[in-house]
C-alpha positions as CSV (number, residue, x, y, z in Angstrom):
1,M,11.5,-0.9,53.7
2,R,14.0,1.8,53.1
3,F,16.1,-0.4,50.9
4,R,13.1,-1.2,48.6
5,V,12.3,2.5,48.2
6,V,15.9,3.3,47.3
7,E,16.0,0.4,44.8
8,L,12.8,1.4,43.2
9,R,13.9,5.0,43.0
10,E,17.1,4.0,41.2
11,R,15.2,1.9,38.7
12,L,12.8,4.7,37.9
13,L,15.6,7.2,37.5
14,G,17.2,4.9,34.9
15,F,14.2,5.5,32.6
16,H,13.8,9.2,33.4
17,Q,15.7,11.7,31.3
18,Y,17.0,14.9,32.8
19,R,17.5,17.8,30.4
20,G,21.1,19.0,30.4
21,T,22.5,16.1,32.4
22,T,24.2,12.9,31.4
23,N,22.8,9.4,32.2
24,T,25.4,7.8,34.4
25,R,23.6,4.5,34.5
26,F,24.5,3.7,30.9
27,G,28.2,4.6,30.9
28,G,27.8,8.4,31.1
29,E,26.2,8.8,27.7
30,R,23.3,11.1,27.0
31,P,20.0,9.3,26.7
32,E,18.6,9.0,23.2
33,A,16.1,11.5,22.1
34,T,12.5,10.6,21.7
35,M,11.9,8.9,18.4
36,A,15.6,8.7,17.6
37,W,14.9,5.4,15.9
38,T,13.3,7.1,13.0
39,N,15.4,7.7,9.9
40,D,15.0,9.3,6.5
41,H,15.2,6.1,4.4
42,D,11.6,6.3,3.5
43,V,11.8,9.9,2.2
44,R,11.3,10.0,-1.6
45,W,13.4,13.1,-2.1
46,E,16.9,14.2,-1.3
47,T,17.6,17.0,1.2
48,G,18.1,19.7,-1.5
49,E,15.1,18.7,-3.6
50,T,12.4,20.7,-1.8
51,E,12.6,23.7,-4.1
52,L,9.7,24.6,-6.4
53,T,10.5,23.5,-10.0
54,M,8.5,23.7,-13.2
55,A,8.2,19.9,-13.2
56,R,6.5,19.8,-9.8
57,V,4.2,22.7,-10.7
58,I,3.1,20.9,-13.9
59,Y,2.6,17.6,-12.0
60,W,0.5,19.2,-9.3
61,L,-1.6,21.2,-11.7
62,A,-2.3,18.0,-13.7
63,T,-3.1,16.2,-10.5
64,I,-5.6,18.9,-9.4
65,I,-7.3,18.9,-12.9
66,A,-7.5,15.1,-12.8
67,A,-9.0,15.2,-9.3
68,L,-11.6,17.7,-10.4
69,M,-12.5,15.6,-13.4
70,F,-12.9,12.6,-11.1
71,V,-15.2,14.6,-8.7
72,F,-17.3,15.6,-11.7
73,V,-17.6,12.0,-12.9
74,V,-18.7,10.8,-9.4
75,G,-21.2,13.7,-9.2
76,D,-22.6,12.9,-12.6
77,F,-22.9,9.2,-11.6
78,F,-25.0,10.2,-8.5
79,I,-27.1,12.6,-10.5
80,S,-27.9,10.0,-13.2
81,W,-28.5,7.4,-10.4
82,A,-31.1,9.7,-8.9
83,Q,-32.8,10.0,-12.3
84,G,-33.1,6.2,-12.5
85,A,-30.3,5.1,-14.8
86,P,-26.8,5.1,-13.2
87,I,-24.2,5.7,-15.8
88,V,-20.4,5.7,-15.2
89,R,-18.6,7.9,-17.7
90,V,-15.7,5.6,-18.5
91,F,-14.3,8.0,-21.1
92,A,-14.1,10.8,-18.5
93,L,-12.4,8.5,-16.0
94,G,-9.9,7.5,-18.7
95,A,-9.3,11.2,-19.6
96,A,-8.7,12.0,-15.9
97,A,-6.2,9.1,-15.6
98,L,-4.5,10.3,-18.8
99,V,-4.2,13.9,-17.6
100,W,-2.6,12.6,-14.4
101,L,-0.3,10.2,-16.2
102,I,0.8,13.0,-18.5
103,G,1.6,15.1,-15.5
104,R,3.7,12.3,-14.0
105,A,5.5,11.8,-17.2
106,L,6.4,15.5,-17.6
107,R,7.6,15.6,-13.9
108,A,9.9,12.6,-14.6
109,L,11.2,14.1,-17.9
110,L,11.7,17.7,-16.6
111,S,13.3,16.9,-13.3
């Protein structure tokens, strides 16, 4: 019985990480940190590109304006639906998409 307890204890200690000690079970190396498998390959910007630039400000302002236009289009649809004739303002949706695309184009050109 004593042998099984010692064996089970050694197995469990292999998975347990002690802060400030090395893991002797795997050749004396420190155990990997939690989520060490993640990397930055899916990040769309480089490390130094987090500053606020005019291109990003214009893009986000255009995005906010386009989102507000979209909210008003959806609100107008539900109001007209309550009155009996649901109408989708395609021109307003197109204008919102155009504002957003202009913002994206300016961000690409200015950065």
